[in-house]
C-alpha positions in Angstrom: 15.8 15.3 -10.9 12.5 17.2 -11.8 9.0 16.9 -10.6 7.9 16.0 -14.0 10.6 13.3 -14.3 9.5 11.9 -10.6 6.4 10.8 -11.6 6.3 7.8 -14.4 3.9 6.6 -16.7 1.9 3.9 -16.3 4.4 1.7 -18.9 7.5 2.4 -16.7 9.3 -0.2 -14.6 8.7 0.1 -11.1 11.8 2.1 -9.3 14.5 0.0 -7.6 14.0 -0.5 -3.9 10.2 1.2 -4.8 6.7 -0.2 -3.0 6.4 -3.8 -2.7 3.4 -3.5 -4.5 5.1 -2.4 -7.6 3.9 0.9 -9.6 0.4 2.1 -8.1 -1.4 4.9 -9.5 -4.2 7.2 -8.0 -6.1 10.2 -7.1 -6.6 12.5 -4.9 -9.2 15.2 -4.0 -9.0 18.6 -2.2 -11.6 20.0 -0.3 -12.7 22.7 -2.9 -12.8 19.5 -5.0 -10.0 19.8 -7.2 -8.9 16.3 -8.0 -4.8 15.6 -9.4 -3.4 11.9 -10.3 -0.7 10.6 -8.1 1.3 7.6 -7.4 2.1 5.7 -4.6 5.5 5.7 -3.3 5.0 4.5 0.4 2.3 3.2 2.3 1.4 1.1 5.8 -1.8 1.2 8.3 -0.9 4.8 9.8 0.2 7.0 6.8 0.5 6.9 2.6 3.2 8.9 0.9 2.4 10.0 -2.8 4.2 11.7 -5.7 2.3 13.9 -7.3 2.3 17.0 -9.7 -0.7 18.7 -7.7 -0.5 20.7 -4.6 -1.5 19.9 -0.9 -1.2 22.0 1.9 0.4 21.0 4.9 -2.6 20.0 7.6 -5.2 20.2 4.2 -7.7 16.8 4.5 -7.6 14.8 1.4 -9.4 12.1 0.1 -7.2 9.8 -2.0 -8.0 7.0 -4.4 -5.3 4.3 -5.0 -5.6 1.3 -7.6 -6.3 -1.7 -6.1 -6.3 -0.4 -2.5 -9.4 2.1 -3.0 -10.8 5.3 -0.8 -9.0 6.4 2.3 -9.0 9.9 3.8 -6.2 11.7 5.9 -4.6 15.0 6.5 -0.9 16.0 4.7 1.1 15.4 7.5 4.7 15.9 5.5 5.7 17.6 1.9 7.9 16.8 -0.1 10.1 18.6 -3.4 7.9 15.2 -5.3 4.4 15.0 -3.2 3.3 14.6 0.2 2.6 12.3 3.4 -0.9 11.8 4.1 -1.6 10.6 8.1 -4.6 8.3 7.7 -7.8 8.7 9.3 -8.9 5.1 9.9 -11.2 3.7 12.7 -9.9 0.0 13.7 -12.0 -1.8 12.0 -10.9 0.0 8.4 -6.9 -0.5 9.6 -8.0 -4.3 10.0 -9.2 -4.2 5.9 -6.3 -2.2 4.8 -3.8 -4.1 6.3 -5.4 -7.3 5.1 -5.5 -5.9 1.6 -2.0 -4.4 1.6 -0.7 -8.6 2.9 -2.8 -9.6 -0.6 -1.2 -7.0 -3.0 2.5 -8.3 -1.2 1.6 -11.8 -1.9 -0.7 -11.7 -5.1 2.2 -12.2 -7.1 3.5 -15.2 -5.1 0.8 -17.6 -5.8 -0.5 -17.5 -1.7 -3.1 -14.7 -2.2 -5.4 -17.4 -3.7 -8.1 -19.9 -2.6 -6.9 -19.5 1.7 -7.7 -16.0 0.9 -11.3 -16.3 -0.2 -13.9 -15.3 1.8 -15.8 -18.7 0.6 -14.7 -21.7 -0.8 -14.6 -21.9 -4.9 -17.6 -24.0 -6.4 -16.2 -25.8 -9.4 -18.7 -27.9 -11.1 -17.7 -31.5 -12.6 -18.7 -30.4 -15.9 -19.1 -26.2 -16.1 -21.0 -26.1 -19.5 -23.8 -28.2 -18.2 -24.6 -25.9 -15.2 -27.4 -23.7 -16.0 -28.3 -21.5 -12.9 -27.1 -21.1 -9.8 -28.7 -19.6 -6.3 -27.2 -18.1 -3.1 -29.0 -18.5 0.1 -30.2 -15.4 1.6 -27.4 -15.5 4.3 -24.8 -16.4 1.8 -23.9 -20.1 3.3 -25.4 -22.1 0.8 -24.8 -22.5 -2.6 -28.1 -24.1 -5.2 -27.1 -25.4 -8.7 -29.4 -26.2 -11.5 -28.0 -28.5 -14.5 -29.1 -29.6 -17.8 -28.4 -33.2 -16.2 -32.0 -32.6 -14.9 -30.8 -32.6 -11.6 -30.5 -29.5 -8.5 -27.2 -29.5 -6.1 -27.0 -27.6 -2.8 -23.6 -26.9 -1.4 -22.5 -25.6 2.0 -20.2 -23.0 1.1 -18.3 -23.0 4.2 -17.2 -26.6 4.2 -17.4 -26.7 0.2 -19.4 -30.2 0.8 -22.7 -31.0 -1.3 -25.4 -31.6 0.8 -28.0 -32.5 -1.2 -28.7 -33.9 -4.9 -32.5 -33.7 -6.6 -33.0 -35.7 -9.2 -35.9 -36.6 -11.3 -37.1 -33.6 -12.6 -38.4 -33.4 -16.3 -36.1 -31.0 -17.7 -32.9 -29.4 -17.5 -33.0 -26.8 -14.4 -33.1 -23.2 -15.4 -33.7 -21.4 -12.5 
């Protein structure tokens, strides 16, 4: 297989036994700021292997950006005929975030990456067309909404519980 055949176009089907994330494209930048397109072959929290027509030297430090994953940095630890493997330079918190992102990508099509993965509970107004304004508290723990029915409500976003309803405004609450 030639290197040109090794890099599918964005509308190509995922290869058999390929990445559990499907086809993910990205780009990487060399120290001289040359950028090259690439495609994810495999990834974990210590290394990533990509397919590319671009060049990368052994032990070269690169910045890699992958769609759906984001920016990663590391050093080329292995070269192949169709690309290279990058050893990742991640702090413990970065590795944890990457693991969570990879888990989300694995499960996103199973319906298991929905509300339970959210940082805050989803606020669903009873009549979405009637909501005029929303505002977050500075600490991100509360949400206030204003409505056409002359009321405003305050919600605890950790529990989803309505904390207060204020009524009696002369007009629709807009801010």
